[in-house]
C-alpha positions as CSV (number, residue, x, y, z in Angstrom):
1,M,68.6,158.8,164.0
2,P,69.3,156.2,166.9
3,V,72.4,154.0,166.4
4,S,74.0,151.3,168.6
5,I,77.7,151.1,169.5
6,L,78.7,147.7,170.7
7,I,81.5,147.9,173.5
8,P,84.0,145.1,173.6
9,T,84.6,143.4,177.0
10,P,88.1,145.2,177.7
11,L,86.6,148.8,177.2
12,R,83.5,148.1,179.3
13,R,85.1,149.3,182.5
14,Y,85.0,152.9,181.0
15,V,81.1,152.8,180.4
16,G,80.1,151.2,183.7
17,G,79.9,147.7,182.3
18,A,77.6,148.6,179.3
19,R,77.7,146.1,176.5
20,S,76.5,149.0,174.2
21,L,75.4,152.6,174.0
22,A,73.0,154.5,172.0
23,V,73.8,157.7,170.2
24,E,71.9,159.8,167.6
25,A,74.0,160.4,164.4
26,A,73.5,160.5,160.8
27,T,77.2,159.7,160.0
28,V,79.9,157.6,161.6
29,E,81.9,160.8,162.4
30,A,78.8,162.2,164.2
31,A,78.4,158.8,166.0
32,V,82.0,158.9,167.2
33,A,81.7,162.6,168.5
34,A,78.4,161.6,170.2
35,L,80.2,158.7,172.0
36,A,82.9,161.0,173.0
37,A,80.5,163.4,174.5
38,Q,78.7,160.8,176.2
39,S,81.5,158.6,177.6
40,P,84.8,161.0,177.8
41,D,86.7,158.1,179.5
42,L,86.1,155.8,176.8
43,A,87.0,158.5,174.3
44,G,90.3,158.9,175.9
45,Q,91.2,155.3,175.1
46,L,89.8,155.4,171.4
47,L,90.7,158.9,170.0
48,D,93.9,160.9,169.6
49,G,94.3,164.4,170.4
50,A,92.7,165.5,167.2
51,G,89.7,163.4,167.9
52,K,90.5,160.7,165.3
53,L,90.3,157.0,165.7
54,R,93.5,155.6,167.1
55,N,95.5,153.3,164.7
56,F,95.1,150.3,167.2
57,V,91.4,150.8,167.1
58,N,89.0,149.6,164.3
59,L,85.4,150.4,163.8
60,Y,83.0,148.2,161.9
61,L,79.6,149.0,160.5
62,G,77.9,145.6,160.1
63,D,80.6,143.6,158.7
64,Q,82.6,146.3,157.0
65,N,85.5,148.5,158.6
66,V,84.4,152.0,158.2
67,R,88.0,153.0,157.2
68,V,87.6,151.2,153.7
69,L,84.0,152.5,153.1
70,A,85.0,156.3,152.4
71,P,88.3,158.6,152.7
72,T,86.8,160.1,155.9
73,L,84.2,159.1,158.5
74,G,81.9,161.9,157.7
75,E,81.3,160.5,154.4
76,V,80.0,157.3,156.0
77,P,76.3,157.6,156.3
78,L,74.2,155.7,159.0
79,K,70.5,155.0,159.2
80,D,68.1,154.0,161.7
81,G,69.1,150.8,163.7
82,D,72.6,150.6,162.4
83,V,75.0,149.0,164.7
84,L,78.6,150.0,165.0
85,T,81.2,147.6,166.6
86,I,84.5,148.7,168.3
87,V,87.2,146.3,167.6
88,P,90.5,147.2,169.6
89,A,93.8,145.2,169.4
90,I,93.8,142.7,172.2
91,A,96.9,141.6,174.1
92,G,97.4,137.8,174.3
93,G,96.8,135.1,171.8
94,A,93.4,133.5,170.6
95,G,94.3,130.3,172.6
96,E,94.8,126.8,171.2
97,V,93.1,126.3,168.0
98,K,90.9,123.2,168.2
99,L,88.8,121.3,165.6
100,S,85.3,119.9,166.7
101,R,84.3,116.4,166.1
102,N,82.5,117.5,162.8
103,E,85.4,119.4,161.6
104,I,87.7,116.4,162.0
105,L,85.4,114.3,160.2
106,R,84.8,116.9,157.5
107,Y,88.5,117.3,156.9
108,S,89.4,113.8,157.5
109,R,91.0,113.3,154.0
110,H,93.4,116.2,154.8
111,L,94.2,114.9,158.3
112,I,95.5,111.5,157.0
113,M,98.0,113.2,154.7
114,P,101.5,113.5,156.3
115,E,101.9,117.0,154.6
116,V,98.7,118.3,156.2
117,T,97.8,116.4,159.5
118,L,95.9,117.9,162.3
119,E,98.3,120.8,162.7
120,G,98.2,121.8,159.2
121,Q,94.5,121.7,159.3
122,K,94.6,124.0,162.5
123,R,96.7,126.5,160.3
124,L,94.2,126.6,157.5
125,K,91.5,127.3,160.3
126,Q,93.6,130.1,161.5
127,A,94.2,131.6,158.2
128,R,92.7,134.9,156.7
129,V,92.6,134.9,152.8
130,L,91.1,137.9,150.8
131,C,89.8,137.2,147.4
132,I,89.7,140.2,145.0
133,G,86.8,139.7,142.8
134,A,83.9,137.0,142.8
135,G,83.9,136.5,139.1
136,G,85.3,133.7,137.0
137,L,88.6,133.2,139.1
138,G,87.2,133.9,142.3
139,S,84.5,131.3,142.0
140,P,86.6,128.2,141.9
141,L,89.0,130.0,144.2
142,T,86.7,130.7,147.2
143,L,84.8,127.5,146.8
144,Y,88.0,125.4,147.3
145,L,89.4,127.5,150.0
146,A,85.9,127.2,151.9
147,A,85.8,123.5,151.4
148,A,89.6,123.3,152.5
149,G,88.6,124.8,155.8
150,V,90.2,128.2,155.5
151,G,89.0,130.0,158.6
152,T,88.4,133.3,157.2
153,I,87.7,134.2,153.6
154,G,87.2,137.8,152.7
155,V,85.6,138.7,149.3
156,V,85.8,142.1,147.5
157,D,83.2,142.7,144.8
158,Y,80.5,145.4,144.2
159,D,78.8,143.9,141.2
160,T,75.6,142.0,140.7
161,V,75.1,138.8,139.2
162,D,74.2,138.9,135.3
163,L,73.1,136.1,133.1
164,T,76.3,136.2,131.1
165,N,78.4,135.3,134.3
166,L,77.0,132.0,134.5
167,Q,78.9,130.5,131.7
168,R,82.0,130.6,134.0
169,Q,81.2,131.9,137.3
170,I,80.3,128.4,139.2
171,L,79.5,130.3,142.5
172,F,76.1,131.3,141.2
173,A,72.9,129.9,140.0
174,T,70.4,131.3,137.5
175,A,68.1,132.0,140.6
176,D,70.9,134.4,141.6
177,V,70.6,136.7,138.5
178,G,70.0,140.2,139.9
179,R,71.4,139.6,143.3
180,T,74.5,141.0,144.5
181,K,77.6,138.8,144.0
182,L,78.5,139.0,147.6
183,E,74.9,138.2,149.1
184,A,75.0,135.1,146.7
185,A,78.5,134.1,147.4
186,R,78.1,134.4,151.2
187,E,75.0,132.1,150.8
188,R,76.8,129.5,148.7
189,L,80.0,129.4,150.6
190,T,78.3,129.1,154.0
191,Q,76.3,126.2,152.6
192,L,79.3,124.5,151.6
193,N,81.1,124.9,154.9
194,P,79.3,126.6,157.8
195,E,82.4,126.2,159.9
196,I,84.4,129.1,158.4
197,E,83.6,132.8,158.4
198,I,82.8,134.7,155.2
199,V,83.4,138.5,155.3
200,T,82.1,140.4,152.5
201,H,83.6,143.8,151.4
202,S,81.0,145.5,149.1
203,L,83.4,148.2,147.8
204,Q,85.5,149.1,144.7
205,L,89.2,148.5,145.8
206,A,90.9,152.0,145.6
207,S,94.3,153.6,146.5
208,W,92.9,155.1,149.6
209,N,91.3,151.7,151.2
210,A,93.5,148.9,149.9
211,L,96.3,149.2,152.5
212,E,93.5,149.3,155.5
213,L,91.6,146.5,153.9
214,F,94.7,144.1,153.5
215,Q,96.2,144.5,156.9
216,D,93.4,142.3,158.4
217,Y,94.5,139.3,156.1
218,D,97.4,136.8,155.7
219,I,97.2,136.3,151.9
220,V,95.7,138.2,148.9
221,A,94.4,136.3,145.8
222,D,94.0,138.5,142.8
223,G,91.1,137.5,140.7
224,T,90.9,140.9,139.0
225,D,90.1,141.6,135.1
226,N,91.6,144.9,134.6
227,F,95.1,146.6,134.9
228,P,94.4,149.4,137.3
229,T,93.3,147.2,139.9
230,R,96.0,144.4,139.3
231,Y,98.5,147.0,139.7
232,L,96.9,148.3,142.8
233,V,96.6,144.8,144.3
234,N,100.4,144.3,143.5
235,D,101.6,147.6,145.1
236,A,99.4,147.4,148.2
237,C,100.5,143.6,148.8
238,V,104.3,144.8,148.5
239,L,103.7,147.8,150.8
240,S,101.9,145.8,153.3
241,G,104.0,142.8,153.1
242,K,101.3,140.4,151.9
243,P,102.0,137.5,149.3
244,N,99.9,138.1,146.1
245,V,98.5,135.0,144.5
246,Y,98.0,136.0,140.9
247,A,96.1,134.5,137.8
248,S,94.8,136.0,134.5
249,I,92.8,134.5,131.8
250,F,91.9,135.3,128.1
251,R,90.0,132.9,125.6
252,F,92.0,129.5,125.9
253,E,95.1,130.8,127.9
254,G,95.9,131.7,131.5
255,Q,98.8,132.6,133.9
256,V,99.4,132.0,137.5
257,S,102.2,132.9,139.8
258,V,102.9,134.0,143.4
259,F,104.5,137.4,144.0
260,D,106.1,137.8,147.3
261,A,108.4,140.9,147.5
262,S,109.9,139.5,150.6
263,R,111.2,136.3,148.8
264,G,111.1,137.1,145.2
265,P,109.7,139.4,142.4
266,C,106.3,141.4,142.3
267,Y,104.1,141.9,139.4
268,R,105.9,145.1,138.6
269,C,109.3,143.4,138.1
270,M,107.6,141.2,135.5
271,F,105.4,144.0,134.0
272,P,106.8,147.6,134.9
273,E,104.2,149.1,132.8
274,P,100.6,148.1,131.4
275,P,100.0,147.6,127.8
276,P,98.6,150.4,125.8
277,A,94.7,150.6,126.0
278,G,93.1,148.4,123.6
279,L,95.8,146.2,122.9
280,V,94.7,143.3,125.3
281,P,90.8,142.9,125.0
282,S,89.0,142.2,128.2
283,C,86.9,138.9,128.5
284,A,83.9,140.8,127.6
285,E,85.3,142.1,124.4
286,G,87.5,138.9,123.4
287,G,85.7,136.1,125.3
288,V,86.8,133.3,127.4
289,L,86.2,129.5,127.5
290,G,84.0,128.8,130.6
291,V,86.1,126.1,132.1
292,L,89.3,128.0,131.8
293,P,88.9,130.2,135.0
294,G,87.9,126.9,136.6
295,I,91.3,125.7,135.9
296,L,93.3,128.7,136.7
297,G,91.2,129.7,140.0
298,S,91.8,125.9,141.2
299,L,95.6,126.5,140.7
300,Q,95.2,129.8,142.7
301,A,93.7,128.1,145.3
302,L,96.3,125.2,145.4
303,E,99.0,127.9,145.9
304,V,97.2,129.6,148.9
305,L,96.9,126.5,150.5
306,K,100.5,125.5,150.0
307,L,101.4,129.0,151.4
308,I,99.3,128.4,154.4
309,L,100.7,124.9,155.1
310,G,104.2,125.7,154.2
311,V,104.6,122.8,152.1
312,G,105.9,122.3,148.6
313,D,107.5,124.9,146.5
314,P,105.2,128.0,145.7
315,L,105.3,129.8,142.5
316,I,107.5,132.5,143.7
317,G,109.8,133.6,140.9
318,R,107.9,131.4,138.6
319,L,105.4,132.1,136.0
320,V,103.1,129.4,134.7
321,M,101.5,129.6,131.4
322,F,98.6,127.3,130.3
323,D,97.4,126.9,126.7
324,A,94.0,125.0,126.8
325,L,94.1,124.5,123.0
326,D,97.3,122.6,123.0
327,F,96.9,121.5,126.7
328,K,100.5,122.6,127.5
329,F,101.9,124.1,130.6
330,R,104.9,126.1,130.3
331,E,107.1,127.5,133.3
332,L,109.0,130.7,133.0
333,A,111.5,132.3,135.5
334,V,110.7,135.7,136.7
335,A,113.5,137.6,138.5
336,K,113.3,140.2,141.0
337,D,114.0,143.7,139.3
338,P,116.4,145.8,141.6
339,L,115.1,148.8,139.8
340,C,111.6,147.9,140.3
341,A,109.4,151.1,141.4
342,V,107.6,149.5,144.3
343,C,109.9,146.5,145.5
344,G,113.4,147.7,144.3
345,A,116.3,148.8,146.2
346,S,115.1,152.5,145.9
347,P,111.6,152.4,145.3
348,S,109.7,155.5,143.8
349,I,106.4,154.3,145.0
350,T,105.9,154.2,148.7
351,A,102.0,154.4,148.8
352,P,99.3,153.6,146.3
353,V,99.2,156.0,143.3
354,D,96.3,157.0,140.9
355,Y,96.1,153.7,139.0
356,E,93.6,155.0,136.4
357,A,96.0,157.6,135.4
358,F,98.7,155.1,135.5
359,C,97.2,152.8,133.1
360,Q,95.5,155.6,131.2
361,I,92.2,153.9,130.7
362,R,88.9,154.3,132.7
363,G,87.9,150.7,133.2
364,A,88.2,147.2,131.9
365,E,86.1,147.9,128.8
366,P,84.8,151.2,127.6
367,D,81.2,151.5,126.5
368,D,81.7,154.7,124.3
369,D,84.9,156.2,122.9
370,G,87.1,155.1,125.8
371,G,88.1,158.9,126.4
372,S,90.0,159.0,123.2
373,G,88.2,162.2,121.7
374,A,86.9,160.3,118.9
375,P,83.7,161.6,117.7
376,T,80.6,159.4,118.3
377,I,77.1,159.2,117.6
378,S,74.5,157.7,120.0
379,V,72.2,154.7,118.7
380,E,69.2,156.8,119.2
381,E,70.5,159.7,116.9
382,F,71.9,157.3,114.2
383,H,68.4,155.5,114.2
384,R,66.6,158.8,113.9
385,R,68.8,160.1,111.1
386,R,68.8,156.7,109.2
387,S,64.9,156.5,109.5
388,A,64.6,160.0,108.1
389,G,66.2,158.7,104.8
390,E,69.7,160.0,105.6
391,R,72.4,157.7,103.7
392,L,74.5,156.6,106.3
393,H,77.8,154.2,106.0
394,L,77.8,151.7,109.0
395,L,80.9,149.4,109.1
396,D,80.8,146.4,111.4
397,V,84.3,145.8,112.6
398,R,83.6,142.6,114.5
399,E,84.7,139.3,113.4
400,G,82.5,137.3,111.1
401,H,81.5,134.6,113.7
402,E,80.1,137.5,116.0
403,A,77.7,138.5,113.0
404,Q,76.1,135.2,113.2
405,I,75.1,136.1,116.7
406,A,73.3,139.6,115.8
407,E,73.6,142.1,113.2
408,I,72.4,145.9,112.7
409,P,70.4,145.9,109.6
410,G,72.4,147.6,106.6
411,A,75.8,147.3,108.4
412,V,78.7,146.2,106.2
413,R,81.1,143.6,107.5
414,F,84.7,145.0,107.9
415,P,86.4,142.7,110.4
416,L,89.2,144.6,112.3
417,S,91.7,142.0,111.4
418,E,91.0,142.6,107.7
419,L,90.8,146.4,107.7
420,P,94.4,147.1,106.7
421,G,94.1,145.0,103.6
422,R,90.6,146.4,102.6
423,L,91.3,150.2,102.9
424,H,90.9,150.4,99.0
425,E,87.4,149.4,99.3
426,L,86.5,152.7,101.1
427,D,86.1,156.2,99.8
428,S,87.8,158.8,102.2
429,A,85.2,161.3,101.0
430,D,82.5,159.3,102.5
431,T,81.6,159.4,106.3
432,Y,81.7,156.1,108.1
433,T,80.1,155.0,111.3
434,L,82.1,152.3,113.0
435,H,80.7,149.7,115.3
436,C,81.7,146.5,117.2
437,H,80.3,144.8,120.4
438,K,80.6,147.9,122.7
439,A,83.4,150.2,121.6
440,G,87.1,148.8,121.9
441,R,87.5,147.5,118.5
442,S,85.6,150.5,117.0
443,L,88.3,152.8,118.5
444,E,91.2,150.6,117.1
445,A,89.4,150.7,113.7
446,Y,88.9,154.4,113.9
447,Q,92.8,154.8,114.7
448,T,93.8,152.8,111.7
449,L,91.4,154.7,109.5
450,R,92.7,158.1,110.7
451,K,96.4,157.1,110.0
452,A,95.2,156.0,106.7
453,G,93.9,159.5,106.0
454,F,90.3,158.9,106.4
455,G,89.0,162.1,108.2
456,R,85.1,161.6,108.3
457,L,84.7,159.0,110.9
458,Q,82.4,158.5,114.1
459,I,81.9,155.6,116.5
460,L,78.5,154.3,117.2
461,A,78.7,154.7,121.1
462,G,77.9,151.4,122.9
463,G,78.0,149.4,119.7
464,I,75.5,146.7,118.8
465,D,75.0,146.0,122.6
466,A,73.6,149.5,122.8
467,W,71.5,149.0,119.7
468,A,70.0,145.6,121.1
469,E,69.2,147.4,124.5
470,R,67.6,150.7,123.2
471,I,66.7,150.3,119.8
472,D,65.9,146.8,118.5
473,R,65.1,144.4,121.4
474,T,64.4,141.4,119.3
475,L,68.2,141.3,118.8
476,P,70.2,139.0,121.3
477,R,72.5,140.7,123.7
478,Y,75.8,138.8,124.4
């Protein structure tokens, strides 16, 4: 299939001045091989003795660096009309950064501040910030960075906009439901400020692509919602020497800090290990007040701008905790751990590891038994057996206020918080099916009952969410 390869100015002398070359290839690896065969002189500049891209050369498919799309170039497919761009390192600077008349007017409220001035705004324009996640935290973070004039904003996400996102993810509108978050984010941020560049990275951050991705940016802002990615972001920032502007949220509470191993502690210094699976529910399982990520994401944006401008006292070595119910901010000191596995004096982690194994979970929120080995029953099988007249005991371990949203007919309310004190109401000779919203709390209830001597237990896979999706579509999903 025909593919175009754009040749940058410094390399055109090796191809007779051509701006682009056409090759036939089904993968990036095949395209590189075809380019080498067609232009041996150019290949000598781009490839090493093993035929691999040299480290000072990047190759982009659209706006994605191919090195972060798959472990090998042979795994990156091409289609008719695709365009590959060669991006080599170029000696010399970009020249003096200038602001246009429109930019001076746009940023005028910055320019008159003695802490910013024209020179500070130029630093913002030069800066490159990578935002991990375009969700609750990523929405206000990217909006304020774009409005402030940060010149290049990278956004990593691979999800689509869902109706449940709109309660807190202010980057999106109702019309965006079903679109990819990156497509909608690029459109919204470009509308807000067409003077900046939005670089989208449609991928799941992984051990094999994080370091390559981070090298193109000055600062990384962590808006993730799960522990494997959070530890990956931390370790990759330490290993690549990038500051990590961190925030996390749950219900009415949030945390924010700046981890910069060159000047202070990293996330592992504070939390060497993640909590056990199920101990800390995700926002999907435990909920979050919609305005909370707006507050914490704005604080992240503030810390990013301070780092770029070099003003104020960044939150390095400090963790700020926010309690929205009491409206209290509390600051705690975080010390650098000399024994830290990644930033300590003798680190044991010198490259990204398997973070799913490290955290012993498969993702932010399980839809089944979380890989625990607990027996499960599908909603279809449960419905079939109950419809056939089989007597089945279904325990709803959600909290009482959730039952007001939706209930499976015949379920007995046994909130997880009340379970230890109500064990006497259950008969260990009976078989109980446990359900919650999806599966996280059902697994906790299963473990509690197992320890109490109940052996005839199973989990309704997917919980009431699966029931509403596949059995009774009149029930609302949440």
